[in-house]
MMTF fields as JSON, N, C-alpha, C and O atoms, coordinates in Angstrom:
{
  "mmtfVersion": "1.0.0",
  "mmtfProducer": "UNKNOWN",
  "numBonds": 351,
  "numAtoms": 352,
  "numGroups": 88,
  "numChains": 1,
  "numModels": 1,
  "chainsPerModel": [1],
  "groupsPerChain": [88],
  "chainIdList": ["A"],
  "bondAtomList": [4, 2, 8, 6, 12, 10, 16, 14, 20, 18, 24, 22, 28, 26, 32, 30, 36, 34, 40, 38, 44, 42, 48, 46, 52, 50, 56, 54, 60, 58, 64, 62, 68, 66, 72, 70, 76, 74, 80, 78, 84, 82, 88, 86, 92, 90, 96, 94, 100, 98, 104, 102, 108, 106, 112, 110, 116, 114, 120, 118, 124, 122, 128, 126, 132, 130, 136, 134, 140, 138, 144, 142, 148, 146, 152, 150, 156, 154, 160, 158, 164, 162, 168, 166, 172, 170, 176, 174, 180, 178, 184, 182, 188, 186, 192, 190, 196, 194, 200, 198, 204, 202, 208, 206, 212, 210, 216, 214, 220, 218, 224, 222, 228, 226, 232, 230, 236, 234, 240, 238, 244, 242, 248, 246, 252, 250, 256, 254, 260, 258, 264, 262, 268, 266, 272, 270, 276, 274, 280, 278, 284, 282, 288, 286, 292, 290, 296, 294, 300, 298, 304, 302, 308, 306, 312, 310, 316, 314, 320, 318, 324, 322, 328, 326, 332, 330, 336, 334, 340, 338, 344, 342, 348, 346],
  "bondOrderList": [1, 1, 1, 1, 1, 1, 1, 1, 1, 1, 1, 1, 1, 1, 1, 1, 1, 1, 1, 1, 1, 1, 1, 1, 1, 1, 1, 1, 1, 1, 1, 1, 1, 1, 1, 1, 1, 1, 1, 1, 1, 1, 1, 1, 1, 1, 1, 1, 1, 1, 1, 1, 1, 1, 1, 1, 1, 1, 1, 1, 1, 1, 1, 1, 1, 1, 1, 1, 1, 1, 1, 1, 1, 1, 1, 1, 1, 1, 1, 1, 1, 1, 1, 1, 1, 1, 1],
  "groupList": [{"groupName": "THR", "atomNameList": ["N", "CA", "C", "O"], "elementList": ["N", "C", "C", "O"], "formalChargeList": [0, 0, 0, 0], "bondAtomList": [1, 0, 2, 1, 3, 2], "bondOrderList": [1, 1, 2], "singleLetterCode": "T", "chemCompType": "L-PEPTIDE LINKING"}, {"groupName": "HIS", "atomNameList": ["N", "CA", "C", "O"], "elementList": ["N", "C", "C", "O"], "formalChargeList": [0, 0, 0, 0], "bondAtomList": [1, 0, 2, 1, 3, 2], "bondOrderList": [1, 1, 2], "singleLetterCode": "H", "chemCompType": "L-PEPTIDE LINKING"}, {"groupName": "CYS", "atomNameList": ["N", "CA", "C", "O"], "elementList": ["N", "C", "C", "O"], "formalChargeList": [0, 0, 0, 0], "bondAtomList": [1, 0, 2, 1, 3, 2], "bondOrderList": [1, 1, 2], "singleLetterCode": "C", "chemCompType": "L-PEPTIDE LINKING"}, {"groupName": "LEU", "atomNameList": ["N", "CA", "C", "O"], "elementList": ["N", "C", "C", "O"], "formalChargeList": [0, 0, 0, 0], "bondAtomList": [1, 0, 2, 1, 3, 2], "bondOrderList": [1, 1, 2], "singleLetterCode": "L", "chemCompType": "L-PEPTIDE LINKING"}, {"groupName": "VAL", "atomNameList": ["N", "CA", "C", "O"], "elementList": ["N", "C", "C", "O"], "formalChargeList": [0, 0, 0, 0], "bondAtomList": [1, 0, 2, 1, 3, 2], "bondOrderList": [1, 1, 2], "singleLetterCode": "V", "chemCompType": "L-PEPTIDE LINKING"}, {"groupName": "LYS", "atomNameList": ["N", "CA", "C", "O"], "elementList": ["N", "C", "C", "O"], "formalChargeList": [0, 0, 0, 0], "bondAtomList": [1, 0, 2, 1, 3, 2], "bondOrderList": [1, 1, 2], "singleLetterCode": "K", "chemCompType": "L-PEPTIDE LINKING"}, {"groupName": "TYR", "atomNameList": ["N", "CA", "C", "O"], "elementList": ["N", "C", "C", "O"], "formalChargeList": [0, 0, 0, 0], "bondAtomList": [1, 0, 2, 1, 3, 2], "bondOrderList": [1, 1, 2], "singleLetterCode": "Y", "chemCompType": "L-PEPTIDE LINKING"}, {"groupName": "ASN", "atomNameList": ["N", "CA", "C", "O"], "elementList": ["N", "C", "C", "O"], "formalChargeList": [0, 0, 0, 0], "bondAtomList": [1, 0, 2, 1, 3, 2], "bondOrderList": [1, 1, 2], "singleLetterCode": "N", "chemCompType": "L-PEPTIDE LINKING"}, {"groupName": "PHE", "atomNameList": ["N", "CA", "C", "O"], "elementList": ["N", "C", "C", "O"], "formalChargeList": [0, 0, 0, 0], "bondAtomList": [1, 0, 2, 1, 3, 2], "bondOrderList": [1, 1, 2], "singleLetterCode": "F", "chemCompType": "L-PEPTIDE LINKING"}, {"groupName": "ARG", "atomNameList": ["N", "CA", "C", "O"], "elementList": ["N", "C", "C", "O"], "formalChargeList": [0, 0, 0, 0], "bondAtomList": [1, 0, 2, 1, 3, 2], "bondOrderList": [1, 1, 2], "singleLetterCode": "R", "chemCompType": "L-PEPTIDE LINKING"}, {"groupName": "ALA", "atomNameList": ["N", "CA", "C", "O"], "elementList": ["N", "C", "C", "O"], "formalChargeList": [0, 0, 0, 0], "bondAtomList": [1, 0, 2, 1, 3, 2], "bondOrderList": [1, 1, 2], "singleLetterCode": "A", "chemCompType": "L-PEPTIDE LINKING"}, {"groupName": "GLU", "atomNameList": ["N", "CA", "C", "O"], "elementList": ["N", "C", "C", "O"], "formalChargeList": [0, 0, 0, 0], "bondAtomList": [1, 0, 2, 1, 3, 2], "bondOrderList": [1, 1, 2], "singleLetterCode": "E", "chemCompType": "L-PEPTIDE LINKING"}, {"groupName": "TRP", "atomNameList": ["N", "CA", "C", "O"], "elementList": ["N", "C", "C", "O"], "formalChargeList": [0, 0, 0, 0], "bondAtomList": [1, 0, 2, 1, 3, 2], "bondOrderList": [1, 1, 2], "singleLetterCode": "W", "chemCompType": "L-PEPTIDE LINKING"}, {"groupName": "ILE", "atomNameList": ["N", "CA", "C", "O"], "elementList": ["N", "C", "C", "O"], "formalChargeList": [0, 0, 0, 0], "bondAtomList": [1, 0, 2, 1, 3, 2], "bondOrderList": [1, 1, 2], "singleLetterCode": "I", "chemCompType": "L-PEPTIDE LINKING"}, {"groupName": "ASP", "atomNameList": ["N", "CA", "C", "O"], "elementList": ["N", "C", "C", "O"], "formalChargeList": [0, 0, 0, 0], "bondAtomList": [1, 0, 2, 1, 3, 2], "bondOrderList": [1, 1, 2], "singleLetterCode": "D", "chemCompType": "L-PEPTIDE LINKING"}, {"groupName": "GLN", "atomNameList": ["N", "CA", "C", "O"], "elementList": ["N", "C", "C", "O"], "formalChargeList": [0, 0, 0, 0], "bondAtomList": [1, 0, 2, 1, 3, 2], "bondOrderList": [1, 1, 2], "singleLetterCode": "Q", "chemCompType": "L-PEPTIDE LINKING"}, {"groupName": "SER", "atomNameList": ["N", "CA", "C", "O"], "elementList": ["N", "C", "C", "O"], "formalChargeList": [0, 0, 0, 0], "bondAtomList": [1, 0, 2, 1, 3, 2], "bondOrderList": [1, 1, 2], "singleLetterCode": "S", "chemCompType": "L-PEPTIDE LINKING"}, {"groupName": "MET", "atomNameList": ["N", "CA", "C", "O"], "elementList": ["N", "C", "C", "O"], "formalChargeList": [0, 0, 0, 0], "bondAtomList": [1, 0, 2, 1, 3, 2], "bondOrderList": [1, 1, 2], "singleLetterCode": "M", "chemCompType": "L-PEPTIDE LINKING"}, {"groupName": "GLY", "atomNameList": ["N", "CA", "C", "O"], "elementList": ["N", "C", "C", "O"], "formalChargeList": [0, 0, 0, 0], "bondAtomList": [1, 0, 2, 1, 3, 2], "bondOrderList": [1, 1, 2], "singleLetterCode": "G", "chemCompType": "PEPTIDE LINKING"}],
  "groupTypeList": [0, 1, 2, 0, 3, 4, 5, 6, 7, 8, 0, 4, 9, 10, 5, 11, 3, 7, 3, 11, 12, 11, 11, 1, 0, 10, 5, 13, 10, 7, 10, 14, 0, 11, 1, 9, 2, 15, 4, 3, 5, 5, 3, 14, 13, 11, 3, 7, 15, 4, 11, 11, 16, 0, 10, 16, 9, 12, 13, 15, 4, 3, 15, 3, 15, 13, 11, 3, 10, 5, 3, 5, 17, 9, 7, 0, 4, 14, 3, 14, 17, 14, 13, 16, 11, 18, 8, 0],
  "groupIdList": [1, 2, 3, 4, 5, 6, 7, 8, 9, 10, 11, 12, 13, 14, 15, 16, 17, 18, 19, 20, 21, 22, 23, 24, 25, 26, 27, 28, 29, 30, 31, 32, 33, 34, 35, 36, 37, 38, 39, 40, 41, 42, 43, 44, 45, 46, 47, 48, 49, 50, 51, 52, 53, 54, 55, 56, 57, 58, 59, 60, 61, 62, 63, 64, 65, 66, 67, 68, 69, 70, 71, 72, 73, 74, 75, 76, 77, 78, 79, 80, 81, 82, 83, 84, 85, 86, 87, 88],
  "secStructList": [7, 2, 2, 2, 2, 2, 2, 2, 2, 2, 2, 2, 2, 2, 2, 2, 2, 2, 2, 2, 2, 2, 2, 2, 2, 2, 2, 2, 2, 2, 2, 2, 2, 2, 2, 2, 2, 2, 2, 2, 2, 2, 2, 2, 2, 2, 2, 2, 2, 2, 2, 2, 2, 2, 2, 2, 2, 2, 2, 2, 2, 2, 2, 2, 2, 2, 2, 2, 2, 2, 2, 2, 2, 2, 2, 2, 2, 2, 2, 2, 2, 2, 2, 2, 2, 2, 2, 7],
  "xCoordList": [24.69, 24.756, 25.246, 24.789, 26.153, 26.61, 25.436, 25.288, 24.623, 23.453, 22.471, 21.886, 22.286, 21.39, 21.926, 21.16, 23.228, 23.846, 23.693, 23.417, 23.863, 23.695, 22.249, 21.995, 21.302, 19.879, 19.569, 18.832, 20.139, 19.914, 20.474, 19.797, 21.716, 22.333, 21.532, 21.366, 21.046, 20.225, 18.949, 18.557, 18.298, 17.055, 17.312, 16.543, 18.396, 18.739, 19.012, 18.521, 19.784, 20.111, 18.862, 18.71, 17.968, 16.717, 15.888, 15.292, 15.848, 15.104, 15.765, 15.079, 17.1, 17.819, 17.52, 17.256, 17.565, 17.273, 15.833, 15.562, 14.924, 13.519, 13.353, 12.627, 14.024, 13.962, 14.567, 14.003, 15.711, 16.327, 15.393, 15.293, 14.716, 13.77, 12.627, 12.239, 12.089, 10.991, 11.449, 10.719, 12.673, 13.205, 13.396, 13.072, 13.917, 14.124, 12.783, 12.653, 11.805, 10.471, 9.872, 9.259, 10.045, 9.532, 10.232, 9.588, 11.555, 12.293, 11.796, 11.635, 11.558, 11.052, 9.672, 9.386, 8.818, 7.473, 7.559, 6.828, 8.447, 8.609, 9.152, 8.709, 10.099, 10.655, 9.588, 9.513, 8.767, 7.688, 6.679, 6.226, 6.334, 5.4, 5.982, 5.282, 7.25, 7.912, 7.949, 7.723, 8.234, 8.268, 6.89, 6.776, 5.848, 4.493, 4.149, 3.493, 4.592, 4.353, 5.026, 4.425, 6.259, 6.994, 6.33, 6.238, 5.872, 5.184, 3.904, 3.597, 3.154, 1.92, 2.209, 1.481, 3.267, 3.635, 3.983, 3.564, 4.757, 5.155, 3.925, 3.806, 3.015, 1.806, 0.936, 0.315, 0.885, 0.107, 0.688, -0.055, 2.014, 2.667, 2.371, 2.056, 2.472, 2.185, 0.735, 0.449, -0.183, -1.596, -1.81, -2.534, -1.189, -1.319, -0.781, -1.373, 0.337, 0.908, -0.035, -0.216, -0.629, -1.565, -2.803, -3.308, -3.294, -4.467, -4.159, -4.987, -2.963, -2.567, -2.469, -2.924, -1.881, -1.748, -3.122, -3.362, -4.017, -5.371, -6.092, -6.759, -5.958, -6.599, -6.04, -6.785, -4.737, -4.107, -4.633, -4.899, -4.779, -5.313, -6.75, -7.127, -7.555, -8.945, -8.993, -9.833, -8.092, -8.035, -7.714, -8.33, -6.757, -6.413, -7.604, -7.876, -8.312, -9.48, -10.533, -11.087, -10.811, -11.825, -11.405, -12.235, -10.129, -9.65, -9.807, -10.205, -9.499, -9.661, -11.131, -11.478, -11.992, -13.425, -13.945, -14.764, -13.47, -13.877, -13.384, -14.134, -12.137, -11.58, -12.343, -12.63, -12.668, -13.435, -14.817, -15.287, -15.463, -16.789, -16.71, -17.587, -15.652, -15.48, -15.295, -15.881, -14.477, -14.253, -15.539, -15.817, -16.317, -17.586, -18.541, -19.229, -18.579, -19.468, -19.018, -19.844, -17.715, -17.174, -17.478, -17.832, -17.341, -17.617, -19.098, -19.451, -19.958, -21.401, -21.754, -22.552, -21.162, -21.423, -20.933, -21.622, -19.753, -19.22, -20.128, -20.364, -20.637, -21.539, -22.83, -23.342, -23.363, -24.591, -24.375, -25.252, -23.206, -22.925, -22.79, -23.26, -22.15, -22.005, -23.368, -23.626, -24.228, -25.566, -26.362, -27.016, -26.317, -27.094, -26.545, -27.316, -25.249, -24.678, -25.119, -25.25, -25.348, -25.781, -27.198, -27.57, -27.995, -29.377, -29.509, -30.577, -28.49, -28.63, -28.149, -28.211],
  "yCoordList": [-27.773, -28.228, -27.127, -27.044, -26.299, -25.18, -24.239, -23.757, -23.988, -23.116, -23.74, -23.034, -25.047, -25.746, -25.652, -25.437, -25.809, -25.711, -24.303, -24.151, -23.288, -21.905, -21.668, -21.054, -22.157, -22.006, -22.722, -22.205, -23.915, -24.683, -23.92, -23.766, -23.446, -22.678, -21.409, -21.036, -20.762, -19.566, -19.91, -19.191, -21.008, -21.432, -21.772, -21.379, -22.503, -22.86, -21.599, -21.465, -20.684, -19.452, -18.613, -18.01, -18.57, -17.824, -18.413, -17.674, -19.746, -20.397, -20.113, -19.882, -20.13, -19.808, -18.381, -18.132, -17.455, -16.057, -15.89, -15.128, -16.593, -16.53, -17.064, -16.479, -18.174, -18.738, -17.772, -17.567, -17.181, -16.191, -15.004, -14.498, -14.561, -13.448, -13.809, -13.009, -15.018, -15.462, -15.553, -15.16, -16.079, -16.155, -14.761, -14.518, -13.863, -12.477, -11.822, -11.152, -12.022, -11.462, -12.03, -11.296, -13.334, -13.96, -13.392, -13.15, -13.176, -12.601, -11.195, -10.833, -10.415, -9.052, -9.101, -8.338, -10.007, -10.131, -10.557, -10.035, -11.5, -11.944, -10.822, -10.644, -10.076, -8.956, -7.898, -7.327, -7.642, -6.663, -7.136, -6.358, -8.421, -8.985, -8.905, -8.538, -9.242, -9.18, -7.744, -7.499, -6.804, -5.393, -4.944, -4.281, -5.311, -4.93, -5.562, -4.939, -6.801, -7.477, -6.712, -6.508, -6.294, -5.55, -4.203, -3.784, -3.535, -2.252, -2.464, -1.679, -3.518, -3.805, -4.102, -3.643, -4.865, -5.159, -3.873, -3.67, -3.007, -1.739, -0.885, -0.316, -0.801, -0.006, -0.603, 0.133, -1.929, -2.589, -2.266, -2.009, -2.279, -1.931, -0.478, -0.176, 0.417, 1.834, 2.026, 2.819, 1.299, 1.396, 0.929, 1.572, -0.18, -0.673, 0.34, 0.541, 0.979, 1.988, 3.177, 3.695, 3.603, 4.731, 4.346, 5.143, 3.116, 2.672, 2.621, 3.021, 2.128, 2.096, 3.505, 3.767, 4.401, 5.785, 6.425, 7.15, 6.145, 6.69, 6.157, 6.91, 4.862, 4.268, 4.892, 5.175, 5.103, 5.718, 7.137, 7.548, 7.872, 9.243, 9.225, 10.056, 8.272, 8.189, 7.879, 8.413, 7.015, 6.709, 7.978, 8.244, 8.759, 10.017, 10.968, 11.605, 11.066, 11.952, 11.511, 12.335, 10.208, 9.707, 9.939, 10.303, 9.733, 9.982, 11.455, 11.773, 12.343, 13.771, 14.146, 14.978, 13.537, 13.808, 13.338, 14.013, 12.185, 11.677, 12.612, 12.947, 13.031, 13.945, 15.269, 15.811, 15.784, 17.02, 16.849, 17.725, 15.732, 15.481, 15.401, 15.912, 14.756, 14.671, 16.061, 16.376, 16.891, 18.246, 19.063, 19.814, 18.921, 19.651, 19.195, 20.009, 17.87, 17.361, 17.87, 18.272, 17.855, 18.317, 19.806, 20.24, 20.58, 22.006, 22.249, 23.136, 21.461, 21.599, 21.272, 21.975, 20.204, 19.818, 20.916, 21.262, 21.467, 22.544, 23.771, 24.401, 24.115, 25.259, 25.007, 25.901, 23.787, 23.448, 23.553, 24.021, 23.118, 23.19, 24.646, 25.009, 25.484, 26.898, 27.571, 28.375, 27.239, 27.84, 27.384, 28.199, 26.086, 25.582, 26.112, 26.306, 26.351, 26.916, 28.36, 28.831, 29.057, 30.437, 30.558, 31.611, 29.507, 29.545, 29.114, 29.295, 28.56, 28.082, 29.05, 28.767],
  "zCoordList": [-53.937, -52.563, -51.622, -50.483, -52.076, -51.255, -50.962, -49.839, -51.955, -51.792, -50.806, -49.984, -50.879, -49.96, -48.537, -47.597, -48.376, -47.057, -46.49, -45.3, -47.299, -46.865, -46.439, -45.403, -47.243, -46.893, -45.581, -44.741, -45.412, -44.186, -42.982, -41.966, -43.109, -42.018, -41.711, -40.55, -42.753, -42.571, -41.816, -40.896, -42.2, -41.544, -40.079, -39.201, -39.817, -38.438, -37.624, -36.504, -38.175, -37.449, -37.215, -36.153, -38.199, -38.042, -36.907, -36.124, -36.815, -35.723, -34.379, -33.383, -34.35, -33.113, -32.668, -31.492, -33.608, -33.283, -32.812, -31.884, -33.445, -33.047, -31.623, -30.82, -31.314, -29.969, -28.95, -27.875, -29.288, -28.396, -28.169, -27.051, -29.216, -29.104, -28.162, -27.311, -28.318, -27.449, -25.994, -25.085, -25.775, -24.411, -23.824, -22.662, -24.624, -24.176, -23.834, -22.81, -24.691, -24.453, -23.172, -22.397, -22.943, -21.722, -20.486, -19.465, -20.577, -19.446, -19.126, -17.961, -20.164, -19.956, -19.304, -18.381, -19.791, -19.219, -17.757, -16.916, -17.449, -16.063, -15.185, -14.05, -15.707, -14.941, -14.69, -13.602, -15.699, -15.547, -14.507, -13.668, -14.573, -13.596, -12.192, -11.249, -12.049, -10.743, -10.223, -9.038, -11.112, -10.714, -10.223, -9.192, -10.969, -10.547, -9.208, -8.374, -9.002, -7.718, -6.581, -5.527, -6.791, -5.769, -5.476, -4.322, -6.526, -6.346, -5.546, -4.648, -5.864, -5.131, -3.661, -2.781, -3.392, -2.004, -1.258, -0.118, -1.916, -1.295, -0.994, 0.091, -1.96, -1.754, -0.654, 0.113, -0.573, 0.473, 1.847, 2.795, 1.952, 3.221, 3.585, 4.736, 2.609, 2.864, 3.291, 4.188, 2.649, 3.014, 4.444, 5.203, 4.819, 6.19, 7.193, 8.253, 6.863, 7.761, 7.913, 9.016, 6.816, 6.868, 7.671, 8.462, 7.465, 8.225, 9.715, 10.533, 10.078, 11.49, 12.056, 13.169, 11.292, 11.733, 11.911, 12.876, 10.968, 11.047, 12.277, 12.986, 12.53, 13.706, 14.978, 15.916, 15.007, 16.17, 16.38, 17.51, 15.295, 15.397, 15.913, 16.739, 15.422, 15.886, 17.374, 18.098, 17.829, 19.259, 20.04, 21.072, 19.559, 20.227, 20.244, 21.261, 19.123, 19.045, 20.049, 20.777, 20.088, 21.021, 22.473, 23.306, 22.78, 24.141, 24.516, 25.637, 23.59, 23.86, 24.012, 24.851, 23.205, 23.334, 24.689, 25.311, 25.141, 26.457, 27.551, 28.468, 27.461, 28.459, 28.477, 29.545, 27.298, 27.208, 27.827, 28.552, 27.545, 28.118, 29.638, 30.334, 30.161, 31.615, 32.219, 33.255, 31.567, 32.074, 32.05, 32.986, 30.992, 30.907, 31.996, 32.612, 32.232, 33.287, 34.65, 35.47, 34.891, 36.16, 36.34, 37.436, 35.275, 35.32, 35.6, 36.377, 34.964, 35.183, 36.625, 37.245, 37.163, 38.557, 39.492, 40.451, 39.227, 40.065, 40.021, 41.052, 38.846, 38.731, 39.489, 40.164, 39.382, 40.107, 41.608, 42.335, 42.074, 43.509, 43.952, 45.03, 43.128, 43.464, 43.542, 44.438, 42.604, 42.584, 43.797, 44.448, 44.111, 45.249, 46.57, 47.509, 46.673, 47.893, 48.073, 49.203, 46.985, 47.067, 47.6, 48.118, 47.486, 47.953, 49.399, 49.984, 49.993, 51.369, 52.389, 53.586]
}
Protein backbone atom coordinates (compact mmCIF):
# COMPACT_ATOMS: atom_id res chain seq x y z
CA UNK A 1 0.00 0.00 0.00
CA UNK A 2 2.88 2.39 0.66
CA UNK A 3 4.17 1.69 -2.86
CA UNK A 4 0.69 2.32 -4.29
CA UNK A 5 0.46 5.61 -2.40
CA UNK A 6 3.88 6.69 -3.70
CA UNK A 7 2.86 5.80 -7.27
CA UNK A 8 -0.40 7.71 -6.83
CA UNK A 9 1.39 10.78 -5.45
CA UNK A 10 3.91 10.55 -8.29
CA UNK A 11 1.11 10.37 -10.87
CA UNK A 12 -0.72 13.32 -9.31
CA UNK A 13 2.47 15.39 -9.17
CA UNK A 14 3.32 14.48 -12.77
CA UNK A 15 -0.14 15.68 -13.86
CA UNK A 16 0.29 18.89 -11.85
CA UNK A 17 3.67 19.53 -13.45
CA UNK A 18 2.24 18.81 -16.89
CA UNK A 19 -0.60 21.27 -16.26
CA UNK A 20 1.86 23.90 -15.01
CA UNK A 21 3.98 23.34 -18.14
CA UNK A 22 0.95 23.79 -20.40
CA UNK A 23 -0.05 26.98 -18.54
CA UNK A 24 3.49 28.31 -18.80
CA UNK A 25 3.62 27.49 -22.51
CA UNK A 26 0.27 29.24 -23.05
CA UNK A 27 1.53 32.34 -21.17
CA UNK A 28 4.65 32.45 -23.33
CA UNK A 29 2.56 32.09 -26.49
CA UNK A 30 0.23 34.88 -25.33
CA UNK A 31 3.15 37.12 -24.45
CA UNK A 32 4.72 36.45 -27.84
CA UNK A 33 1.44 37.22 -29.60
CA UNK A 34 1.02 40.42 -27.58
CA UNK A 35 4.60 41.46 -28.37
CA UNK A 36 4.05 40.89 -32.09
CA UNK A 37 0.83 42.91 -31.88
CA UNK A 38 2.67 45.80 -30.24
CA UNK A 39 5.44 45.67 -32.84
CA UNK A 40 2.85 45.71 -35.64
CA UNK A 41 1.09 48.71 -34.07
CA UNK A 42 4.41 50.56 -33.75
CA UNK A 43 5.32 49.81 -37.36
CA UNK A 44 1.86 50.90 -38.52
CA UNK A 45 2.28 54.22 -36.69
CA UNK A 46 5.74 54.70 -38.21
CA UNK A 47 4.37 53.90 -41.67
CA UNK A 48 1.58 56.45 -41.25
CA UNK A 49 4.12 59.08 -40.17
CA UNK A 50 6.31 58.36 -43.19
CA UNK A 51 3.29 58.50 -45.51
CA UNK A 52 2.26 61.86 -44.02
CA UNK A 53 5.79 63.17 -44.38
CA UNK A 54 5.94 61.95 -47.97
CA UNK A 55 2.61 63.59 -48.79
CA UNK A 56 3.83 66.82 -47.22
CA UNK A 57 7.02 66.69 -49.30
CA UNK A 58 5.01 66.09 -52.48
CA UNK A 59 2.86 69.11 -51.67
CA UNK A 60 6.03 71.20 -51.26
CA UNK A 61 7.41 69.88 -54.56
CA UNK A 62 4.18 70.67 -56.39
CA UNK A 63 4.04 74.17 -54.87
CA UNK A 64 7.62 74.83 -55.96
CA UNK A 65 6.88 73.51 -59.45
CA UNK A 66 3.88 75.83 -59.69
CA UNK A 67 5.94 78.79 -58.49
CA UNK A 68 8.69 77.95 -60.97
CA UNK A 69 6.18 77.69 -63.81
CA UNK A 70 4.72 81.08 -62.84
CA UNK A 71 8.18 82.66 -62.81
CA UNK A 72 9.01 81.17 -66.20
CA UNK A 73 5.72 82.44 -67.64
CA UNK A 74 6.32 85.89 -66.17
CA UNK A 75 9.86 85.91 -67.57
CA UNK A 76 8.60 84.84 -71.00
CA UNK A 77 5.95 87.58 -70.98
CA UNK A 78 8.55 90.16 -69.92
CA UNK A 79 10.89 89.06 -72.73
CA UNK A 80 8.06 89.24 -75.27
CA UNK A 81 7.22 92.75 -74.11
CA UNK A 82 10.88 93.82 -74.33
CA UNK A 83 11.14 92.44 -77.85
CA UNK A 84 7.89 94.06 -79.00
CA UNK A 85 8.93 97.42 -77.50
CA UNK A 86 12.15 97.26 -79.47
CA UNK A 87 10.18 97.08 -82.73
CA UNK A 88 8.00 100.11 -82.08
